[in-house]
PAMAR-945071 format. One line per 5 residues: their letters; for each residue y, z, x of C-alpha. Coordinates in Angstrom, 1 decimal. Example, Ala and Ser with C-alpha at 12.3 -4.5 7.8 and 13.67 -1.06 7.14 Angstrom:
AS	-4.5:7.8:12.3; -1.1:7.1:13.7
END
This chain:
XXXXX	-40.5:20.8:5.5; -39.5:24.1:7.0; -36.7:22.6:9.0; -35.4:20.6:6.0; -35.4:23.8:3.8
XXXXX	-33.5:25.7:6.5; -30.9:23.0:6.6; -30.5:23.2:2.8; -29.9:27.0:3.0; -27.4:26.4:5.7
XXXXX	-25.6:23.9:3.5; -25.1:26.5:0.9; -23.4:28.8:3.3; -21.0:26.4:5.1; -17.2:26.4:4.5
XXXXX	-14.7:23.6:4.8; -14.9:21.7:8.0; -11.3:22.4:8.9; -12.0:26.1:8.8; -15.1:26.2:10.9
XXXXX	-15.2:23.2:13.2; -14.3:24.1:16.8; -11.6:22.1:18.5; -14.0:20.3:20.7; -16.0:19.1:17.8
XXXXX	-12.9:17.8:16.1; -12.2:15.6:19.1; -15.8:14.2:19.0; -16.0:13.4:15.3; -13.4:11.0:13.9
XXXXX	-14.5:10.0:10.4; -12.2:8.3:7.9; -12.0:9.5:5.2; -12.2:13.1:6.2; -15.5:14.6:4.8
XXXXX	-15.3:17.6:2.5; -17.5:19.7:4.8; -18.3:19.0:8.4; -20.1:21.3:10.8; -21.1:20.6:14.4
XXXXX	-24.3:22.3:15.7; -25.9:22.6:19.1; -28.0:19.7:20.3; -28.0:15.9:19.6; -30.2:13.2:18.2
XXXXX	-30.8:10.2:20.5; -31.9:7.1:18.8; -35.2:5.8:20.1; -35.7:2.1:21.0; -37.0:1.7:17.4
XXXXX	-36.5:4.4:14.8; -38.7:5.2:11.8; -37.2:5.0:8.4; -38.5:6.7:5.2; -37.1:6.6:1.7
XXXXX	-37.8:7.7:-1.9; -38.5:4.8:-4.3; -35.0:4.9:-5.7; -33.5:4.2:-2.3; -36.1:1.8:-0.7
XXXXX	-33.8:-1.2:-1.0; -30.8:0.6:0.4; -32.6:1.3:3.7; -31.8:-2.3:4.7; -28.2:-1.3:5.1
XXXXX	-29.2:0.7:8.2; -29.6:-2.6:9.9; -25.8:-2.7:10.2; -25.9:0.1:12.7; -24.4:-1.6:15.9
XXXXX	-26.8:0.1:18.4; -30.0:1.2:16.7; -33.1:-0.7:15.6; -35.4:0.3:12.8; -39.0:-0.1:11.8
XXXXX	-39.7:-1.4:8.2; -39.0:1.3:5.7; -41.8:3.5:4.5; -42.1:5.1:1.1; -41.8:8.8:0.7
XXXXX	-44.6:9.5:-1.8; -43.8:13.2:-2.6; -41.5:16.0:-1.6; -44.4:17.8:0.1; -44.7:14.8:2.5
XXXXX	-41.1:14.3:3.6; -41.2:13.6:7.3; -39.4:16.0:9.6; -38.2:13.3:12.0; -36.8:9.8:11.8
XXXXX	-34.3:8.5:9.3; -34.9:9.8:5.8; -33.2:8.8:2.5; -34.0:11.7:0.2; -33.6:12.0:-3.6
XXXXX	-31.8:15.3:-4.4; -33.3:17.9:-6.7; -31.5:20.3:-8.9; -32.2:23.2:-6.5; -30.4:21.3:-3.8
XXXXX	-27.1:22.3:-5.5; -25.6:19.0:-4.7; -23.0:17.4:-7.1; -24.0:14.2:-8.8; -21.7:12.0:-6.7
XXXXX	-22.1:13.8:-3.4; -24.3:13.1:-0.3; -25.5:15.5:2.3; -26.1:14.2:5.9; -27.9:16.3:8.4
XXXXX	-28.5:15.5:12.1; -30.8:17.5:14.3; -32.8:16.7:17.4; -35.6:15.2:15.3; -33.6:12.8:13.2
XXXXX	-31.2:12.2:10.3; -31.6:13.0:6.6; -29.3:11.7:3.9; -29.7:13.4:0.6; -28.2:12.3:-2.8
XXXXX	-28.8:11.9:-6.5; -27.4:8.4:-6.8; -27.6:5.1:-4.9; -23.8:5.0:-4.5; -23.8:8.3:-2.7
XXXXX	-26.7:7.3:-0.4; -24.6:4.2:0.5; -21.7:6.4:1.3; -23.9:8.5:3.5; -25.2:5.4:5.3
XXXXX	-21.7:4.1:5.9; -20.8:7.5:7.4; -23.7:7.1:9.8; -22.5:3.6:10.8; -18.9:4.8:11.2
XXXXX	-20.1:7.6:13.5; -21.9:5.0:15.7; -18.7:3.0:16.1; -16.5:6.0:16.9; -18.7:8.0:19.2
XXXXX	-18.5:7.7:23.0; -22.1:6.5:22.9; -23.2:5.2:19.5; -26.9:5.8:20.4; -26.3:9.6:20.6
XXXXX	-25.2:11.7:17.6; -24.3:15.4:17.9; -26.2:17.6:15.6; -24.2:18.1:12.5; -24.1:18.9:8.8
XXXXX	-21.9:16.9:6.4; -21.6:17.4:2.6; -19.2:15.0:1.1; -18.0:13.6:-2.3; -15.1:11.5:-3.5
XXXXX	-12.0:12.9:-5.2; -11.5:9.8:-7.5; -14.0:7.5:-9.2; -11.8:4.4:-8.7; -11.1:3.6:-5.0
XXXXX	-9.8:0.1:-4.8; -8.3:-2.8:-2.9; -6.9:-6.0:-4.5; -6.8:-9.4:-3.0; -4.8:-12.4:-4.4
XXXXX	-6.6:-15.6:-3.6; -4.4:-17.8:-5.8; -1.3:-18.0:-3.5; -3.7:-18.7:-0.6; -7.4:-19.5:-0.7
XXXXX	-9.8:-17.7:1.6; -13.4:-18.7:2.4; -16.3:-16.8:1.0; -17.3:-15.7:4.6; -14.0:-13.8:4.9
XXXXX	-14.4:-12.2:1.5; -17.7:-10.8:2.7; -16.1:-9.4:5.8; -13.5:-7.8:3.6; -16.2:-6.3:1.4
XXXXX	-17.9:-5.0:4.6; -14.8:-3.2:5.7; -14.2:-1.8:2.2; -17.7:-0.3:2.1; -17.4:1.1:5.6
XXXXX	-14.4:3.2:4.4; -15.9:4.1:1.0; -13.9:1.9:-1.3; -15.9:1.1:-4.5; -13.8:-1.5:-6.3
XXXXX	-12.6:-5.0:-5.3; -9.9:-6.4:-7.7; -10.2:-10.2:-7.3; -7.0:-11.9:-8.4; -8.5:-15.3:-9.1
XXXXX	-5.8:-17.2:-11.1; -2.1:-17.6:-11.0; 0.5:-20.3:-10.9; -0.2:-21.1:-7.3; -3.9:-22.1:-8.0
XXXXX	-6.9:-21.6:-10.2; -9.8:-20.4:-8.0; -12.9:-20.0:-10.2; -15.2:-22.8:-11.5; -15.2:-22.9:-15.3
XXXXX	-17.7:-25.4:-16.5; -16.2:-26.0:-19.9; -12.8:-26.9:-18.3; -13.5:-28.8:-15.1; -9.9:-29.8:-14.5
XXXXX	-9.1:-26.2:-13.7; -10.8:-26.8:-10.4; -10.5:-30.5:-10.1; -6.7:-30.3:-10.1; -5.3:-26.8:-10.7
XXXXX	-7.0:-25.5:-7.6; -5.2:-27.9:-5.4; -1.5:-28.2:-4.6; 0.9:-30.3:-2.6; 1.5:-27.8:0.3
XXXXX	-0.6:-25.5:2.4; 1.9:-22.7:2.4; 2.9:-21.1:-0.8; 6.6:-20.9:0.2; 6.7:-24.6:0.9
XXXXX	5.0:-25.4:-2.4; 7.3:-23.0:-4.2; 10.4:-24.6:-2.8; 9.3:-28.3:-3.2; 8.4:-29.1:-6.8
XXXXX	5.4:-26.8:-7.4; 3.0:-29.6:-8.2; -0.8:-29.9:-8.2; -3.0:-32.7:-6.9; -6.4:-34.0:-7.7
XXXXX	-9.2:-32.8:-5.4; -9.8:-35.4:-2.7; -6.1:-36.4:-2.5; -5.1:-36.6:1.2; -2.4:-34.0:0.7
XXXXX	-4.5:-31.6:-1.5; -4.5:-28.1:-0.2; -6.5:-25.2:-1.8; -10.0:-24.6:-2.9; -12.1:-22.7:-5.4
XXXXX	-15.2:-20.7:-5.7; -18.2:-22.1:-7.6; -19.9:-19.8:-10.1; -22.8:-19.5:-7.8; -20.5:-18.4:-5.0
XXXXX	-18.9:-15.9:-7.2; -22.3:-14.5:-8.2; -23.3:-14.4:-4.6; -20.2:-12.3:-3.8; -20.8:-10.0:-6.8
XXXXX	-24.4:-9.3:-5.5; -23.2:-8.9:-2.0; -20.6:-6.3:-3.0; -23.0:-4.5:-5.4; -25.5:-4.0:-2.6
XXXXX	-22.8:-2.0:-0.8; -21.7:0.0:-3.8; -18.7:-2.1:-4.7; -17.8:-3.5:-8.1; -15.8:-6.7:-8.4
XXXXX	-13.2:-6.8:-11.2; -12.0:-10.4:-11.9; -8.5:-11.1:-13.0; -7.7:-14.0:-15.2; -3.9:-14.1:-15.8
XXXXX	-2.6:-14.4:-19.3; -0.3:-15.1:-21.1; 2.1:-15.6:-18.2; 1.6:-16.8:-14.6; -0.3:-19.7:-16.1
XXXXX	1.5:-22.8:-14.8; -1.6:-24.1:-13.1; -3.5:-24.1:-16.5; -0.7:-25.6:-18.5; -0.2:-28.4:-16.0
XXXXX	-3.6:-29.8:-16.9; -3.9:-28.6:-20.5; -0.2:-29.0:-21.7; -1.3:-28.8:-25.4; -1.7:-25.0:-24.8
XXXXX	2.0:-24.7:-24.0; 4.9:-24.4:-26.4; 6.5:-27.7:-25.1; 3.3:-29.7:-25.1; 4.4:-31.1:-21.8
XXXXX	3.2:-30.3:-18.3; 5.6:-28.4:-15.9; 7.9:-27.4:-18.8; 6.5:-23.9:-19.5; 5.8:-20.5:-18.1
XXXXX	3.2:-19.1:-20.5; 0.7:-19.9:-23.1; 1.8:-20.7:-26.7; 0.9:-17.5:-28.6; 1.2:-19.4:-32.0
XXXXX	-1.4:-21.9:-31.0; -5.0:-21.1:-32.0; -6.3:-23.5:-29.4; -4.9:-21.1:-26.8; -7.1:-18.3:-27.9
XXXXX	-10.1:-20.6:-28.1; -9.4:-21.6:-24.5; -9.0:-18.1:-23.3; -12.1:-16.7:-25.0; -14.2:-19.7:-23.7
XXXXX	-13.0:-19.0:-20.2; -13.7:-15.3:-20.5; -17.2:-16.0:-21.8; -18.0:-17.7:-18.6; -16.2:-15.0:-16.5
XXXXX	-18.2:-12.2:-18.3; -21.4:-14.1:-17.6; -20.6:-14.0:-13.8; -19.2:-10.5:-13.5; -21.1:-7.5:-14.8
XXXXX	-18.1:-5.2:-14.3; -17.0:-2.8:-17.0; -13.4:-4.0:-16.7; -12.0:-7.5:-17.1; -8.4:-7.7:-15.8
XXXXX	-6.0:-10.0:-17.8; -2.8:-9.5:-16.0; -0.4:-9.3:-19.0; 2.8:-9.1:-16.9; 6.0:-11.0:-16.4
XXXXX	5.7:-13.5:-19.2; 9.2:-15.0:-19.6; 9.0:-15.4:-23.4; 11.8:-17.9:-23.4; 9.7:-20.8:-24.7
XXXXX	8.5:-18.7:-27.6; 12.0:-18.4:-29.0; 12.2:-22.1:-29.9; 8.5:-22.8:-30.4; 7.7:-23.7:-34.1
XXXXX	4.2:-22.4:-33.8; 5.3:-19.1:-32.4; 8.0:-18.7:-35.0; 5.5:-19.4:-37.7; 3.2:-16.7:-36.3
XXXXX	6.1:-14.3:-36.2; 6.8:-14.9:-39.9; 3.2:-14.6:-40.9; 2.8:-11.3:-39.0; 6.2:-9.9:-39.9
XXXXX	7.4:-9.8:-36.3; 11.1:-9.3:-35.8; 11.4:-10.4:-32.1; 9.4:-12.5:-29.7; 8.7:-9.4:-27.7
XXXXX	6.0:-8.6:-30.3; 4.0:-11.8:-29.5; 2.7:-10.6:-26.1; 1.2:-7.3:-27.6; -0.3:-9.4:-30.4
XXXXX	-2.0:-11.7:-27.8; -3.2:-8.7:-25.7; -4.7:-7.0:-28.7; -6.6:-10.1:-29.7; -8.0:-10.5:-26.2
XXXXX	-8.8:-6.8:-26.0; -10.8:-7.0:-29.3; -12.7:-10.0:-27.9; -13.6:-8.1:-24.7; -14.7:-5.1:-26.7
XXXXX	-17.0:-7.3:-28.8; -18.6:-8.3:-25.5; -19.1:-4.7:-24.4; -16.2:-4.8:-21.8; -12.9:-3.0:-21.4
XXXXX	-9.5:-4.5:-20.9; -7.4:-3.6:-17.9; -4.0:-4.9:-17.1; -0.6:-4.2:-15.5; 1.5:-1.6:-17.1
XXXXX	3.8:-4.0:-18.9; 1.0:-3.9:-21.5; 2.4:-0.5:-22.5; 5.4:-2.2:-24.0; 3.5:-3.3:-27.1
XXXXX	1.0:-0.5:-27.4; -2.7:-0.5:-26.5; -5.8:0.8:-28.1; -7.2:4.1:-26.7; -9.9:2.1:-24.8
XXXXX	-7.5:0.0:-22.7; -6.9:1.0:-19.1; -3.5:0.5:-17.3; -3.1:-0.5:-13.7; 0.3:0.9:-12.9
XXXXX	2.3:-1.0:-10.3; 5.4:0.9:-11.5; 3.9:4.0:-10.2; 5.2:7.2:-11.7; 7.1:5.5:-14.5
XXXXX	4.2:3.5:-15.9; 1.4:5.8:-14.8; 3.0:8.9:-16.3; 3.7:7.2:-19.6; 0.1:5.8:-19.8
XXXXX	-1.7:9.0:-18.7; 0.3:11.2:-21.0; -0.4:8.8:-23.9; -4.1:9.2:-23.2; -4.8:5.9:-21.4
XXXXX	-6.9:5.8:-18.2; -4.8:4.7:-15.3; -5.3:3.2:-11.9; -2.3:3.9:-9.7; -1.1:1.0:-7.5
XXXXX	2.7:1.6:-7.1; 4.8:-0.9:-5.2; 6.6:2.1:-3.6; 3.5:3.1:-1.6; 0.5:0.7:-2.1
XXXXX	1.8:-2.9:-1.8; 0.3:-4.0:1.4; 2.3:-7.3:1.3; 5.4:-5.3:2.2; 6.6:-4.9:5.8
XXXXX	5.0:-2.1:7.8; 7.4:-2.1:10.7; 10.9:-3.4:11.6; 11.0:-6.8:9.9; 12.7:-8.3:12.9
XXXXX	9.5:-7.9:14.9; 7.1:-8.9:12.1; 5.8:-12.1:10.5; 7.7:-13.0:7.4; 6.7:-10.9:4.3
XXXXX	7.9:-10.6:0.8; 10.2:-7.7:1.6; 10.0:-3.9:1.2; 8.9:-1.4:3.8; 5.7:0.7:3.6
XXXXX	4.6:2.1:6.9; 1.3:3.7:7.5; 2.5:7.2:7.0; 4.1:6.5:3.6; 0.7:5.2:2.4
XXXXX	-1.0:8.4:3.7; 1.5:10.7:2.0; 1.0:9.1:-1.4; -0.3:11.5:-4.2; -2.0:9.5:-7.0
XXXXX	-1.5:12.2:-9.6; 2.2:12.5:-10.4; 3.6:16.0:-11.1; 4.9:14.7:-14.4; 1.4:14.1:-15.8
XXXXX	0.4:17.0:-18.1; -2.3:19.1:-16.6; -4.7:18.3:-19.4; -4.0:14.5:-19.0; -4.6:14.4:-15.2
XXXXX	-8.2:13.4:-15.8; -6.9:10.0:-17.0; -5.8:9.2:-13.4; -9.0:7.4:-12.3; -7.8:6.7:-8.8
XXXXX	-5.6:4.3:-6.8; -5.6:0.8:-5.4; -3.9:-1.1:-2.6; -2.5:-4.5:-3.6; -2.5:-7.5:-1.3
XXXXX	-0.3:-10.3:-2.7; -0.5:-13.3:-0.4; 2.6:-15.4:-0.8; 3.2:-15.0:3.0; -0.4:-14.7:4.1
XXXXX	-1.7:-18.2:4.7; -4.7:-17.1:6.8; -7.4:-14.5:6.6; -6.1:-13.1:9.9; -2.8:-12.4:8.3
XXXXX	-4.5:-10.6:5.4; -6.3:-8.4:7.9; -3.0:-7.7:9.7; -1.3:-6.6:6.5; -4.2:-4.6:5.1
XXXXX	-5.3:-2.7:8.2; -4.9:0.1:9.1; -2.9:0.9:5.9; -6.2:0.6:3.9; -7.7:3.4:6.0
XXXXX	-4.8:5.7:5.0; -5.5:4.9:1.4; -9.2:5.4:1.9; -8.5:9.0:2.7; -6.0:9.4:-0.1
XXXXX	-8.5:8.4:-2.8; -11.5:10.2:-1.2; -10.5:13.5:0.4; -9.3:16.8:-1.1; -5.5:16.7:-0.9
XXXXX	-5.5:20.2:0.6; -7.5:18.8:3.6; -5.2:15.9:4.2; -3.1:16.3:7.3; -1.1:13.4:8.9
XXXXX	-1.4:14.6:12.5; -5.1:15.0:12.2; -5.6:11.7:10.5; -3.5:9.9:13.1; -5.6:11.5:15.9
XXXXX	-8.8:10.3:14.2; -7.3:6.9:13.6; -7.2:6.3:17.4; -11.0:5.9:17.5; -10.9:3.5:14.6
XXXXX	-8.7:1.0:16.4; -11.7:0.5:18.7; -13.9:0.1:15.7; -11.7:-2.6:14.2; -11.6:-4.3:17.5
XXXXX	-15.4:-4.4:17.7; -15.5:-5.9:14.2; -12.9:-8.5:15.2; -10.3:-7.4:12.7; -6.8:-8.6:13.4
XXXXX	-5.2:-5.3:12.4; -1.5:-4.4:12.9; -1.0:-2.8:16.3; 1.1:0.4:16.4; 4.7:-0.5:17.3
XXXXX	6.3:0.4:20.7; 9.7:0.6:19.0; 11.4:4.0:19.3; 12.9:5.6:16.3; 15.9:7.9:17.2
XXXXX	16.8:10.5:14.6; 20.0:12.5:14.9; 20.8:15.7:13.0; 24.1:17.5:13.3; 24.3:21.3:13.3
XXXXX	27.6:22.4:11.9; 27.1:26.0:13.1; 26.8:25.0:16.8; 28.7:21.7:16.6; 25.8:20.0:18.4
XXXXX	23.4:17.1:17.6; 19.7:17.5:17.8; 18.1:14.2:18.9; 14.5:13.5:18.0; 12.5:10.4:19.1
XXXXX	9.2:9.0:17.9; 7.1:5.9:18.0; 3.9:4.8:16.3; 2.1:5.3:19.6; -0.3:8.2:20.1
XXXXX	0.8:10.2:23.1; 3.9:10.2:25.4; 5.7:7.2:26.8; 9.3:7.4:25.8; 12.1:7.4:28.4
XXXXX	15.7:7.9:27.5; 19.3:8.1:28.7; 22.4:9.6:27.2; 25.0:8.0:29.4; 24.9:4.5:27.8
XXXXX	22.7:3.0:30.6; 19.5:1.2:29.9; 16.4:3.4:30.3; 14.1:2.5:33.2; 11.1:4.0:35.0
XXXXX	13.3:6.7:36.6; 14.8:7.8:33.3; 13.9:11.2:31.7; 10.7:11.5:29.8; 11.1:12.5:26.1
XXXXX	8.9:15.5:25.4; 10.8:17.5:22.8; 14.1:17.2:20.8; 17.2:17.4:22.9; 20.5:19.1:22.1
XXXXX	23.8:17.3:22.7; 27.2:19.1:22.5; 29.2:16.0:23.3; 29.4:12.6:21.6; 26.9:10.3:23.4
XXXXX	25.1:7.0:23.1; 21.4:7.6:23.3; 19.1:4.8:24.5; 15.3:5.0:24.6; 12.3:2.8:25.1
XXXXX	8.5:3.1:25.5; 6.9:2.7:28.9; 3.3:2.1:30.0; 3.0:3.1:33.6; 6.3:2.1:35.1
XXXXX	6.9:-0.9:32.8; 9.0:-1.0:29.7; 6.9:-2.5:26.9; 9.1:-2.1:23.9; 12.7:-2.8:22.9
XXXXX	15.6:-0.5:23.7; 16.6:1.6:20.7; 20.2:2.7:20.5; 21.8:5.5:18.5; 25.2:7.2:18.5
XXXXX	25.3:11.0:18.4; 28.7:11.6:17.0; 30.8:14.8:17.0; 33.8:13.4:15.1; 36.9:14.6:13.2
XXXXX	35.5:14.1:9.7; 32.5:16.3:10.0; 32.6:19.1:7.5; 35.8:18.0:5.9; 36.3:17.9:2.1
XXXXX	35.6:14.6:0.4; 36.8:13.5:-3.0; 35.1:10.7:-4.9; 37.2:8.3:-6.9; 33.9:6.7:-7.9
XXXXX	30.9:8.9:-8.2; 27.6:8.4:-6.4; 24.7:7.2:-8.4; 20.8:7.0:-8.1; 20.8:8.3:-4.5
XXXXX	22.6:11.6:-4.4; 21.4:12.5:-0.8; 23.3:15.7:0.1; 25.8:15.1:-2.6; 29.5:15.8:-1.7
XXXXX	28.7:16.6:1.9; 26.6:13.5:2.6; 29.3:11.3:4.1; 30.6:14.1:6.5; 27.5:16.0:7.4
XXXXX	27.1:14.4:10.9; 23.7:12.9:10.0; 22.9:9.2:9.5; 20.3:7.5:7.4; 17.1:6.1:8.8
XXXXX	14.9:3.1:8.0; 14.2:4.1:4.4; 16.7:4.2:1.5; 15.2:7.4:0.1; 15.3:9.4:3.3
XXXXX	17.9:11.8:2.0; 20.9:10.6:4.0; 21.8:7.3:2.2; 24.1:7.8:-0.8; 24.1:5.2:-3.5
XXXXX	26.9:3.7:-5.6; 26.6:1.2:-8.5; 30.4:0.6:-8.4; 32.8:0.3:-5.5; 32.7:3.1:-2.9
XXXXX	36.1:4.8:-3.1; 36.3:8.1:-1.3; 39.0:10.2:0.4; 38.6:12.6:3.3; 41.0:15.5:3.7
XXXXX	41.6:16.5:7.3; 43.7:19.5:6.1; 46.5:18.5:8.5; 47.9:15.4:10.0; 45.5:13.9:12.6
XXXXX	45.8:11.2:15.2; 43.2:8.5:14.5; 41.9:5.9:16.9; 38.7:4.6:15.2; 37.1:4.7:11.7
XXXXX	33.6:3.5:10.9; 31.3:3.6:7.9; 27.7:2.2:7.7; 25.9:0.5:4.9; 22.2:-0.4:4.3
XXXXX	21.1:-3.8:3.0; 17.5:-3.5:1.6; 16.2:-6.0:-0.9; 13.4:-3.8:-1.9; 15.8:-1.4:-3.7
XXXXX	18.4:-4.1:-4.5; 20.9:-2.7:-2.0; 23.5:-5.0:-0.5; 26.4:-4.8:1.9; 30.0:-4.6:0.5
XXXXX	32.2:-7.6:0.4; 34.8:-5.8:2.5; 35.7:-2.3:3.6; 39.4:-1.2:3.5; 40.8:1.8:5.3
XXXXX	44.0:3.5:3.9; 46.0:6.5:5.1; 48.3:9.0:3.4; 50.2:12.1:4.3; 50.4:13.5:0.7
XXXXX	47.1:12.2:-0.9; 49.1:10.1:-3.4; 50.8:7.3:-1.6; 48.4:5.4:0.6; 49.2:2.7:3.1
XXXXX	46.6:0.1:4.3; 45.5:0.6:7.9; 42.9:-2.1:8.2; 40.2:-4.2:6.5; 36.8:-5.4:7.7
XXXXX	35.1:-8.3:5.9; 31.3:-8.6:5.7; 29.8:-11.6:7.6; 26.2:-11.1:6.7; 24.7:-13.1:3.8
XXXXX	23.1:-11.2:0.9; 20.2:-13.6:1.2; 19.3:-12.1:4.6; 15.7:-10.8:3.9; 15.5:-8.2:6.7
XXXXX	16.6:-4.6:6.1; 19.7:-4.0:8.1; 22.1:-1.2:8.6; 25.6:-2.6:9.4; 28.6:-0.6:10.7
XXXXX	32.0:-1.6:9.4; 34.4:-0.4:12.1; 38.2:-0.5:12.6; 39.8:0.2:16.0; 43.5:0.8:15.8
XXXXX	45.6:-1.0:18.5; 47.9:2.0:18.4; 46.9:5.4:17.1; 47.5:6.0:13.4; 48.3:9.4:11.8
XXXXX	47.6:10.9:8.4; 46.1:13.8:6.6; 44.1:11.8:4.1; 41.8:8.9:4.9; 40.7:6.7:2.0
XXXXX	37.8:4.2:2.3; 37.3:1.5:-0.4; 34.2:-0.7:-0.1; 33.8:-3.5:-2.8; 30.5:-4.0:-4.6
XXXXX	30.5:-7.8:-4.8; 26.8:-8.1:-5.7; 27.1:-5.6:-8.5; 23.9:-3.9:-7.5; 23.7:-0.9:-5.1
XXXXX	25.8:0.1:-2.2; 24.1:2.6:0.2; 26.2:4.4:2.8; 25.5:7.4:5.1; 28.5:8.6:7.1
XXXX	32.2:8.3:7.6; 32.8:8.5:11.4; 36.4:9.2:12.6; 37.7:9.5:16.2
END
C-alpha cells in the first residue's frame, strides 16, 4: 500500500506531459488520443508468462477486456475485498476514492516494476484505461515490456462518435463488431447506426415483416447501379436480390457487445423523408397511395403516425440509448402540396405553407419519444420548424446549424461536412476509388475545432462533442469502409478527447506512424499516406523571387526535384528545405524510396511575370471567396488543392477584370487558371476572352479559349486557360472576361502574363 500511496502523491504533483516528458520518452510512447498527463519514470514492467489480475467488485466484469492484450496472458480475476488489501503487484482495477482527487470521468494508470494499476470512479473510465494499456502494447517495440509511467487522463467531450450508414450497403455483424473494437481502442463512446434509408431497410420489425422481406433487398449490389437503374426492390430469395438485414437478436447482440466496451449505439430510423423503401411496400402511407411515386410519408395520414410509433416501440425495446435518431432532413415536400389529407391537416392546424408539416410531424414524434423516456436527436434541418428544449441537434451544416442550435439552448453534436464527412476524398481523386466528392484530408480533420467561436461563452456547454459520418454510397465492401474511415477517425479521436491546447499536428503525425503498424496487425485496410508531392509557390514582391515548398503525406525525407524542366531521377537534388528562385522556372518533383521513384511527378510553374503587382480593376466584384482581395490575381501566388486556401477568388457572375501595366507592354502569352470543385459548386467558365487596349476604353479582342471539360467531371481539377500570340501583341490594358455558364461559382487564382 505504501507504493500505491506514493504514486498517488506523485500524481498530485505532475504537470502536463508536454511540459515534463523528455524527448526520448516522447519517441517511446505514441498514444492516440494524447493523454492529459503522461510521465515516464525509470524502470519497466515486464509481463510474466501469466499475470495476476485483481479488481474491486464494480470492475470485476471489465477485467475480461484485458484478454484483448495481444501479448500477455492473465489468470482469472480475483476480487479486491478492501482498500487495506490492495495488492502491490500484478494488474489492479481500483475504485477511486474522494481523497484520490480524480475527476469523475478520469482514469489514472500507473506502471512500475511490480505491475499496473488503473484507478477510476466509473466503469467507462476503467475501460478507457484498459484500452490505453492495449494500445501501448501494440505501439511499443516489445509489447511485453512497458516503461514505468504515470498517466492521468479524461475526455474533453461527453459525445465522441462515429456514424455508419448500412442502408446504402449492408455489412455483416462480424464487421460491425470489428468496427466497434476499433472505436473502443481509440476511446469513442457513441456509434450512430444509420439503419434505414431509401436504399434499404436493415432492421427486423416484427409487426411489419415486409420491411425486411422486400425493402431490405434491391435489384443491384452497388448503390450507384441501383440508383441509375430504376431503384426497385425485390423479395428475399429472388436470384437478383442484393442486401440484407439484422434480426432483432443480432441488433441486441451488437448493443451488448458495444456496451461491454463503453460504447452506446444510437439507432437512426429515417422520417419523414428518405423513406422510399417503406412506401414501396406500404404505399397507403404515402400521399399518392401508389408505390414508387413518392419521396416522403403522408403527414396528413394518421396511419403514418401509427406505423412510425409502432416501429419506434420495437426499436426502443432493442436499444437502451438515451437518444433515438429520426433523421428529419431533406424531405422534398412536393407531394404534400397536392395531397388532400395534407391540405386538410393544414386547414385544421391553421398552417399557411407545407413547410409547417415537417415540424408538426417532428414534434409529434418527439412527444412520443419523451413519453417513453427517450430524447429525440436529428439533423439540423429540424431547426427550421422549432424544437422543444429537450431535443438535440446533430449539425452537418457545422458552424451555421451548430451555432444557431447552441445559441438557442439546444444540445448539439457537431458533424460538419466541411471536416467530418469521411465519405469525401482524402487525397487526389485521380488516384482514389470513386467517392461522392469533396476533399477532407487527414490534417483538415485534425485541425477541426468543435466549439465555434460564434457560440456564446455561456452556451458552449451545449456542444456535446463531435462525430465522423460515413455515408456509404460508394463503399460496397467493409474494406472500403475501413479505407475511408482510417486513419481519419484517429485524428477525430484526438479532437474530441484531448485538450485543444495540447493538440499539435506535427506531434500527432509522429505518433501516428506507430499506429499504422497497429492497424496492420488488426488487419485494417486503412488509407496509406500518399507519395504524391504537393508543390507550393509563394512570390515575394520585395525580392522578386519565388519561395518553393514541397511536402507529401510521408513521414521523413524522400523528395527529389528539378528546376530545369527535366524529370527527377535518383541523381536529382534532395528536397530538405524551401528553395528560392529568382527566375521563372518549371519545378518537377517526386518521392523516392532508395533509388526508385514510387510516386507521380508533380509539376508547378514558378512565375515571375509582367502582371505581378500591377493594379487590377474589377468590372464584376468578387464574391464569397475574397482571398487577398484586389491583389489576389496579381500577387504571384497560386491556389492549392482546397478552395478556401486563401488564393482562390470567387465570382458568382462572370469574371471581368482589367490589368493596368502603366505603360504599353509587348505581350507573348496570357494565362488564367480556374478550379472546378463540386464540393463548393465551383465550375469552369464556358470561355475565356482576352482583350487589349491602349486607353482603357476601347478594347480589341486578342484571343478566346473555350472550355473542353465537362461540368459533370467529378474530380477536382485546376485548368489553365492560355493564349499564345503568334506575333507579339502590345497594349497598356489587359482585360480578361470569363463566362459563368453554370451560374454557380467561378474560382480563379492568378493572371499570368509574359
